[in-house]
C-alpha positions in Angstrom: -20.2 -8.3 3.6 -17.7 -7.9 6.3 -18.7 -6.9 9.8 -16.6 -5.4 12.5 -18.1 -5.1 15.9 -16.1 -3.3 18.8 -17.4 -3.1 22.3 -15.7 0.3 22.9 -16.7 0.9 26.5 -16.3 -2.6 28.1 -12.8 -3.3 26.5 -10.8 -0.1 26.7 -7.9 -2.1 28.2 -7.6 -4.0 25.0 -8.2 -1.3 22.3 -7.3 1.8 24.2 -10.6 3.6 23.6 -12.2 6.0 26.0 -15.2 8.2 25.9 -17.5 6.0 23.9 -20.5 3.8 25.1 -22.1 0.7 23.8 -21.2 -0.8 20.5 -19.6 0.6 17.4 -21.1 -1.7 14.7 -20.2 -1.1 11.0 -20.7 -3.4 8.0 -17.6 -3.1 5.7 -18.1 -3.1 1.9 -16.7 -6.1 0.1 -13.0 -5.9 -0.8 -11.5 -4.5 2.3 -7.9 -6.0 2.6 -6.2 -4.0 5.3 -6.0 -1.2 7.6 -3.0 0.7 9.0 -3.4 1.9 12.5 -0.9 4.6 13.0 -2.8 6.2 16.0 -1.7 5.5 19.6 -5.3 4.8 20.4 -5.2 1.1 19.3 -3.3 -1.7 20.9 -1.0 -2.2 17.8 0.0 1.4 17.5 3.6 1.1 18.7 4.2 -1.5 15.8 3.7 -0.8 12.1 0.9 -3.3 11.7 -1.6 -3.9 8.9 -4.5 -6.0 9.9 -7.2 -7.7 7.9 -10.7 -6.3 8.9 -12.5 -9.4 7.8 -10.7 -11.2 10.7 -9.6 -10.1 14.1 -7.5 -6.8 14.4 -4.7 -9.0 15.5 -4.4 -11.0 12.3 -1.4 -9.7 10.5 -1.6 -9.4 6.6 0.9 -6.9 5.6 4.1 -5.7 7.3 5.2 -2.1 7.1 8.5 -0.6 8.1 10.7 2.5 7.9 13.8 1.8 5.9 15.9 4.3 7.6 16.3 3.9 11.3 16.0 6.7 13.7 13.4 8.7 12.0 10.1 7.2 13.1 7.1 9.6 12.8 6.4 11.2 16.2 3.3 9.7 18.0 0.6 12.2 18.7 -2.9 12.2 20.2 -4.5 11.4 16.8 -1.8 9.8 14.6 1.8 10.0 13.7 3.5 13.2 12.6 5.4 12.8 9.4 8.1 15.2 8.2 10.9 15.0 5.5 12.4 11.5 5.4 9.5 10.0 7.6 7.6 7.3 5.6 6.4 3.7 5.9 6.6 1.1 3.1 6.5 -2.6 2.6 8.8 -4.6 4.9 11.0 -7.4 3.6 10.5 -10.7 5.2 13.6 -12.5 3.9 16.8 -11.9 1.9 19.9 -13.6 0.5 21.6 -16.3 2.6 23.7 -18.1 0.1 24.9 -18.2 -3.5 22.3 -16.7 -5.9 21.6 -17.8 -9.4 18.7 -17.5 -12.0 17.7 -21.1 -13.0 15.1 -22.9 -15.0 13.2 -26.1 -14.5 11.8 -27.3 -17.9 9.6 -24.2 -19.1 9.6 -22.8 -15.7 11.6 -19.7 -14.5 13.1 -20.4 -11.2 15.5 -18.7 -8.7 18.1 -20.3 -6.3 19.5 -19.2 -3.2 21.8 -22.1 -1.9 21.3 -21.1 1.7 17.6 -20.3 1.6 14.4 -22.2 2.7 11.9 -21.0 0.2 9.1 -23.4 1.2 7.8 -20.8 3.5 7.0 -18.5 0.7 5.8 -21.1 -2.0 2.3 -20.8 -3.1 -0.2 -22.1 -5.6 -3.3 -20.4 -7.0 -2.6 -17.0 -5.8 0.9 -15.8 -4.7 1.5 -14.7 -1.2 4.9 -13.3 -1.5 7.0 -11.4 -4.2 10.7 -11.6 -4.9 12.8 -8.5 -6.0 16.2 -9.2 -7.3 19.0 -6.6 -7.5 21.4 -7.4 -10.3 25.2 -6.3 -10.1 24.7 -3.8 -13.0 22.0 -2.0 -10.9 19.0 -3.3 -12.9 16.1 -5.0 -11.0 14.3 -8.2 -11.9 11.1 -9.2 -10.0 8.3 -11.6 -9.8 5.8 -13.5 -7.8 6.8 -16.7 -5.8 5.1 -19.9 -7.0 5.7 -23.4 -5.7 9.1 -24.3 -4.2 11.0 -26.7 -6.3 13.1 -27.5 -3.4 14.2 -25.8 -0.1 16.6 -23.6 -2.0 14.9 -23.2 -5.5 11.5 -21.5 -6.0 9.4 -21.0 -9.3 8.7 -17.3 -10.3 5.8 -16.0 -12.2 5.0 -12.7 -13.9 1.6 -12.4 -12.2 0.0 -12.8 -8.8 -2.4 -15.5 -10.2 0.7 -17.6 -11.0 -0.5 -18.4 -14.5 2.6 -17.0 -16.6 6.0 -18.1 -15.6 8.8 -15.6 -16.0 10.1 -12.3 -14.7 9.1 -8.6 -14.8 11.6 -5.7 -15.1 14.9 -6.5 -16.5 15.1 -9.8 -18.3 17.5 -12.1 -16.2 19.4 -13.5 -19.2 23.0 -12.5 -18.9 22.5 -10.9 -15.6 24.2 -11.8 -12.2 22.0 -11.4 -9.1 23.8 -9.7 -6.3 21.0 -9.3 -3.6 17.2 -9.7 -3.3 14.3 -9.4 -0.9 11.1 -11.2 -0.3 7.9 -9.1 0.5 4.3 -10.1 1.3 1.8 -9.0 -1.2 -1.2 -7.1 -0.3 -4.6 -8.5 -1.3 -5.2 -10.8 -4.3 -3.9 -8.3 -6.9 -1.1 -6.6 -5.0 -3.0 -3.3 -6.0 -2.9 -3.7 -9.7 -6.7 -4.0 -10.0 -9.7 -2.1 -8.5 -8.9 -0.4 -5.3 -9.9 2.3 -2.9 -7.5 4.0 -0.3 -9.0 6.2 2.4 -6.9 7.9 5.1 -7.4 10.4 7.9 -4.8 13.0 7.5 -3.9 16.6 8.6 -1.4 18.3 6.2 1.1 20.6 7.8 0.6 22.9 4.8 -2.6 22.9 2.7 -0.7 24.3 -0.2 2.8 22.8 0.1 5.9 24.3 -1.6 6.4 20.9 -3.5 4.2 17.9 -4.1 3.6 15.6 -1.2 2.4 12.0 -1.4 -0.3 10.6 0.8 0.4 7.1 -0.7 2.0 5.7 -3.6 3.7 2.7 -5.4 6.3 3.3 -7.9 9.9 4.3 -8.6 12.1 6.0 -11.1 11.8 3.2 -13.6 8.2 1.9 -13.1 5.1 4.1 -12.1 2.1 2.3 -10.6 0.0 5.1 -8.9 0.3 8.0 -6.6 -2.1 9.9 -4.6 -0.8 13.4 -3.7 -1.4 16.8 -2.4 -0.4 19.4 -5.1 1.0 22.8 -4.5 -2.4 24.1 -5.5 -4.0 22.5 -2.4 -5.9 20.0 -4.5 -5.7 16.3 -4.5 -4.0 14.6 -7.5 -4.5 10.9 -8.4 -2.0 9.5 -10.9 -2.1 6.0 -12.4 -0.3 4.0 -15.0 -1.0 0.9 -17.1 2.6 0.0 -18.3 5.9 -0.2 -16.5 7.3 3.1 -17.8 7.6 6.7 -16.4 4.6 8.5 -17.9 1.2 8.7 -16.3 -1.9 7.4 -18.3 -4.2 8.9 -15.8 -4.1 12.3 -13.9 -7.2 13.3 -12.0 -7.2 16.5 -10.1 -9.7 17.2 -7.3 -12.0 20.3 -7.4 -11.3 21.5 -3.7 -8.3 23.5 -2.8 -7.3 23.4 0.9 -6.5 26.7 2.5 -2.8 27.7 2.6 -0.9 27.0 5.8 -1.3 24.4 8.7 -4.8 22.6 8.7 -6.7 22.9 11.8 -8.5 19.5 11.6 -8.1 16.1 10.2 -9.9 15.3 6.9 -10.7 12.0 5.3 -8.9 12.1 1.9 -9.2 9.1 -0.6 -9.6 7.8 -4.1 -11.0 4.8 -5.9 -10.1 3.2 -9.2 -12.4 0.8 -11.2 -9.8 -0.4 -13.7 -10.8 0.4 -17.4 -13.9 2.3 -16.2 -13.7 5.2 -13.6 -11.3 7.0 -11.2 -12.6 9.2 -8.3 -11.2 11.3 -5.5 -13.0 11.9 -2.1 -12.7 14.6 0.5 -14.6 14.0 3.8 -16.8 11.3 2.3 -17.9 13.3 -0.8 -16.7 12.9 -4.4 -14.4 15.7 -5.3 -13.9 14.8 -8.9 -14.1 11.8 -11.2 -13.1 10.8 -14.7 -13.7 8.0 -17.2 -10.8 9.0 -19.5 -7.4 7.3 -19.4 -8.3 4.8 -16.9 -5.7 2.0 -17.0 -7.1 -1.5 -17.8 -4.8 -2.7 -15.0 -2.5 -0.9 -12.9 1.1 -1.4 -13.7 3.3 -3.6 -11.6 6.4 -2.0 -10.0 9.4 -3.4 -8.2 8.5 -1.0 -5.2 6.1 -1.6 -2.6 3.0 0.4 -1.2 4.3 3.4 0.7 2.7 5.8 3.1 4.0 9.3 3.2 6.3 9.4 0.3 6.9 8.4 -3.3 8.6 5.0 -3.5 12.1 6.2 -4.4 11.6 7.8 -1.7 10.9 11.5 -2.1 7.8 13.9 -2.2 7.5 13.3 1.5 4.2 14.1 3.2 4.4 16.6 6.1 1.7 16.5 8.6 -0.2 13.9 10.5 -1.6 10.6 9.4 -4.0 8.6 11.3 -6.1 5.6 10.1 -5.3 4.3 6.5 -7.9 1.9 4.9 -7.1 -0.2 1.8 -9.9 -1.9 -0.1 -9.3 -4.3 -3.1 -12.5 -2.9 -4.7 -13.7 0.4 -6.3 -16.0 1.7 -3.5 -19.1 3.8 -4.5 -19.7 7.3 -3.2 -22.3 6.1 -1.0 -20.0 3.4 0.7 -17.2 6.1 1.0 -19.8 8.4 2.8 -20.9 5.6 5.0 -17.3 5.1 6.2 -16.7 8.7 6.7 -19.8 8.8 8.9 -19.3 5.5 10.7 -15.5 5.2 11.3 -14.1 8.4 12.9 -10.4 8.6 13.4 -10.7 8.1 17.3 -12.4 4.7 16.7 -8.9 3.2 15.9 
């Protein structure tokens, strides 16, 4: 179990907390991989930072960014205000610096950038980075970074556990790479296995004119999952087991938000136990579950985890988003309720 102890009164100059006394002590369920502090109450609020709750809140585990400059969500008292075109998504950590070629080393698939230093991203056992290659015919080829063959060449695998060499997406045979990006992965499965995502949010309209995405992972060619607010005011959870553009799972929550601007923040969330159960939560309480159509694994996608939009991007969330918590485990209803009761928005 992972424990986070914050001395809220004695250390306000570090964490930016006011109005609390004593310790706020909470035992996190197993599987927590990151949180995103989008509230100005925390020290890291001016940077788009994910941190690993099992370590210190300064330990960086996943970088977020807004691809389009100049449209950063407005900072408010409790979070950031998202409007059309405002969203956060995985941030690249490197890209091309020289001539690019798909290569092989014996039975291994490799990739070469004549000007790169791939040793930073090389890994064995479990990948820490993923490479996404854009070919000159607009197709996308992607995989996980294994061991560096040399400074300029790296092995590529289909899976994060680095057991199957090769590429996902469009096969590289006959393709010419034109650009690529390297991204950090999130957790040990890159959100393709059991997961729970919880977030404090206040929609600008409880029944929006079009679907709005709280969080998602997918694009126009490969759907992974999406957690959305439907025009009915109900939460929708979508998940897919193969890299196509149809959903294997669609779970709709029971509760419909009132039409119009929401007066208060609520804790929205979902959990997926792959192959077994999916569930959506509202304010710490189950709002619907299903054991039908649950993917055995969540499909891989060339896009990254996004907050406030679909990965293309589109289906923008309009409203405020505060704390976002990501767990690499399917939390129980009791664990979610404990988090709702113990981790108020203002604590971060």
